[in-house]
C-alpha positions as CSV (number, residue, x, y, z in Angstrom):
1,M,-20.4,94.3,284.9
2,I,-18.0,91.8,286.0
3,A,-20.2,89.2,284.3
4,R,-20.2,91.2,281.0
5,Q,-16.3,91.5,281.0
6,P,-15.5,87.9,279.4
7,F,-18.0,88.6,276.5
8,A,-16.8,92.0,276.0
9,F,-13.2,90.5,275.6
10,L,-14.3,87.8,273.2
11,L,-16.2,90.5,271.2
12,A,-13.1,92.6,270.9
13,F,-10.8,89.4,269.9
14,A,-13.5,88.5,267.1
15,V,-13.4,92.2,265.6
16,L,-9.5,92.3,266.0
17,A,-9.3,88.8,264.0
18,V,-11.4,90.0,261.6
19,A,-9.8,93.3,260.5
20,T,-6.1,91.6,260.6
21,P,-5.5,90.7,257.0
22,A,-4.3,86.9,256.4
23,P,-0.6,86.4,255.6
24,A,-0.2,86.4,252.1
25,E,0.5,83.1,250.2
26,V,4.2,82.5,249.9
27,S,5.4,81.2,246.7
28,H,7.6,78.1,246.2
29,I,9.9,77.7,243.1
30,T,11.1,74.3,242.1
31,L,14.2,74.5,239.6
32,E,14.8,71.5,237.6
33,H,18.8,70.6,237.0
34,A,20.5,70.7,233.9
35,E,22.7,68.0,233.6
36,C,24.9,70.1,231.2
37,L,25.2,73.0,229.3
38,P,26.5,73.2,225.7
39,N,30.0,74.7,225.1
40,E,29.7,77.8,222.8
41,D,26.0,77.0,222.5
42,N,22.7,77.8,224.5
43,G,21.1,75.9,227.0
44,V,17.7,76.0,229.0
45,M,16.7,76.1,232.6
46,V,13.1,75.2,233.5
47,A,11.3,76.0,237.1
48,T,7.9,75.8,238.2
49,V,6.3,78.9,240.2
50,A,3.4,78.2,242.7
51,P,1.3,79.7,243.3
52,E,2.0,82.7,240.6
53,I,1.9,86.1,241.7
54,G,0.5,88.7,239.4
55,G,2.8,91.7,238.4
56,A,5.8,89.6,239.5
57,S,8.7,88.7,237.0
58,T,10.5,85.4,237.1
59,R,14.1,85.7,236.5
60,L,16.8,83.1,235.8
61,Y,19.8,84.4,237.8
62,F,23.4,82.9,236.4
63,R,26.9,83.3,236.4
64,W,30.2,81.8,235.6
65,E,31.0,79.8,238.7
66,E,34.4,81.5,239.1
67,D,32.6,85.0,238.6
68,E,31.7,86.9,241.8
69,D,28.4,88.5,240.6
70,F,25.2,87.1,239.0
71,Y,23.3,88.2,235.7
72,Y,19.7,87.7,234.9
73,V,17.5,87.0,232.0
74,L,13.5,87.2,232.1
75,M,12.0,83.7,232.1
76,N,9.2,82.6,229.7
77,P,5.8,81.3,230.8
78,E,4.7,78.1,229.4
79,G,1.3,77.6,231.5
80,R,0.3,76.3,234.9
81,G,3.4,77.8,236.5
82,K,6.1,76.4,234.2
83,Y,8.8,78.9,233.1
84,W,11.9,78.5,231.0
85,G,14.7,80.8,230.5
86,V,17.9,80.7,228.1
87,P,21.4,82.3,229.5
88,P,24.0,83.4,226.9
89,K,26.3,81.1,225.4
90,P,29.1,80.1,227.8
91,D,32.5,80.8,226.2
92,P,35.5,78.1,226.0
93,K,36.7,79.1,229.6
94,N,33.8,78.6,231.3
95,E,33.4,74.9,232.8
96,A,30.5,75.5,235.1
97,V,27.5,77.8,235.5
98,E,25.5,78.7,238.6
99,Y,22.0,79.6,238.5
100,Y,18.9,80.2,240.5
101,V,15.4,81.5,239.8
102,A,13.8,84.2,241.7
103,L,10.5,85.8,241.6
104,V,10.6,89.6,241.8
105,D,7.9,92.2,242.2
106,A,7.7,95.3,240.5
107,F,10.1,97.3,243.0
108,G,12.8,94.8,242.6
109,Q,12.0,93.0,246.0
110,V,12.6,89.3,245.7
111,L,9.4,87.2,246.8
112,A,10.5,83.7,246.5
113,K,14.2,82.0,245.6
114,S,14.9,78.7,244.4
115,E,17.7,76.6,245.5
116,S,21.3,77.4,243.7
117,Q,22.4,74.8,241.2
118,S,25.3,74.2,239.3
119,S,25.8,72.5,235.8
120,P,29.0,71.5,233.6
121,V,29.8,73.0,230.7
122,T,30.8,70.2,228.1
123,D,31.8,70.0,224.4
124,D,29.4,66.6,224.1
125,C,26.5,68.5,225.8
126,T,23.3,68.5,223.2
127,V,20.4,70.8,224.2
128,E,17.6,70.8,221.5
129,L,15.8,74.5,221.6
130,T,12.6,75.1,220.3
131,D,11.7,77.7,217.6
132,K,10.6,80.1,220.2
133,Q,13.7,79.4,222.5
134,R,16.0,80.1,219.5
135,G,14.3,83.4,218.9
136,V,15.0,84.4,222.5
137,A,18.4,83.0,222.5
138,E,19.4,85.1,219.5
139,N,17.8,88.5,220.8
140,L,18.6,88.1,224.7
141,T,18.3,90.9,227.1
142,V,20.7,90.3,230.0
143,G,19.9,92.0,233.3
144,E,23.1,93.5,235.6
145,T,22.9,92.9,239.3
146,T,25.9,95.3,240.0
147,Y,27.1,98.8,238.6
148,E,30.6,97.3,237.9
149,Q,28.9,95.1,235.3
150,I,28.1,98.0,233.2
151,G,30.3,98.8,230.2
152,L,31.6,95.3,230.3
153,E,31.3,91.8,228.5
154,V,29.2,89.4,230.4
155,D,32.2,87.7,232.2
156,G,32.4,83.7,230.9
157,F,29.8,84.2,228.4
158,L,29.9,84.8,224.5
159,C,28.4,88.1,223.0
160,D,26.4,86.1,220.3
161,G,22.6,86.6,220.7
162,I,23.3,89.7,223.5
163,V,21.4,92.6,222.0
164,S,20.2,94.7,225.0
165,R,21.2,95.2,229.2
166,I,19.4,96.4,231.9
167,N,21.2,98.1,234.3
168,P,20.6,97.8,238.3
169,D,18.0,100.7,238.4
170,G,15.8,98.7,235.7
171,I,16.8,101.1,232.8
172,L,16.9,99.2,229.4
173,R,19.7,100.0,227.0
174,G,21.3,98.6,223.9
175,D,24.5,96.4,224.6
176,E,27.3,98.6,223.7
177,V,30.1,96.2,224.5
178,C,28.9,93.3,222.2
179,R,27.9,95.7,219.6
180,A,31.3,97.0,219.4
181,C,32.6,93.7,219.1
182,V,30.5,93.3,215.9
183,I,31.8,96.6,214.5
184,A,35.3,95.6,215.1
185,W,34.7,92.2,213.4
186,W,33.4,93.9,210.2
187,E,36.5,96.3,210.3
188,K,38.6,93.1,210.3
189,K,36.8,91.9,207.2
190,G,37.6,95.2,205.5
191,V,35.9,98.4,204.6
192,L,32.5,98.9,203.7
193,I,32.2,100.3,199.9
194,P,28.5,101.5,199.0
195,I,26.7,100.4,196.1
196,A,24.9,103.3,194.0
197,G,21.8,102.7,192.2
198,A,19.9,105.3,190.3
199,G,21.5,108.1,192.7
200,V,20.6,106.2,195.8
201,I,22.7,103.8,198.1
202,T,21.2,100.5,198.0
203,G,23.7,98.1,199.6
204,V,27.2,97.8,200.9
205,V,30.3,95.2,199.8
206,I,33.0,94.3,202.0
207,A,36.4,94.6,200.6
208,D,38.6,92.2,201.8
209,D,42.4,92.3,201.2
210,D,41.8,89.6,198.6
211,P,39.3,91.3,196.4
212,Q,38.0,88.2,194.7
213,T,36.3,87.4,198.1
214,A,34.3,90.6,198.4
215,S,30.7,89.8,199.3
216,P,27.5,91.9,199.0
217,S,25.5,92.4,201.8
218,G,22.0,94.3,202.3
219,L,21.6,97.3,204.5
């Protein structure tokens, strides 16, 4: 019986080793530093995720350096673990943007995170966006990380291009703040006058204070 104990111990250890799952491979995120971001225009941040994890989203978190809380936009895959993300346009008061990239699972848990970086916002910075990147920049969905951000503008950034928001619970909605700014701009331009044709309203014109500058606009 005594001679059999070492063998029994080794057998039990081997069974335990097989039954214990190997630890999941940890992803690493490499975030490229942006030399600058253009004032009142879009920049692009690029990162590489290795290895990629199925079902996880890659997010670009950003904030005006003087702000307390981050916002985020989803990054777009380019293949072989490379992603790019377009933040909103910095407004004139914004002199620097802090940002990092995180890999987030379907439950909102952060699986991996890059180091945080900061880039200056300058008037002479030039960033050439591709057609796809420009399309994303004109239809941005901005994620909120705190409930205090709901109902407010994205501090330090322009409304231009922001069309929807995601609240901290992951619920998508139209951006009511920036939409209100657009309506206010139209109201300043004048009143909308319907154009009737064959009993159907086919369009509107904007009646300015100067009636000679009224311009047609399709619905």
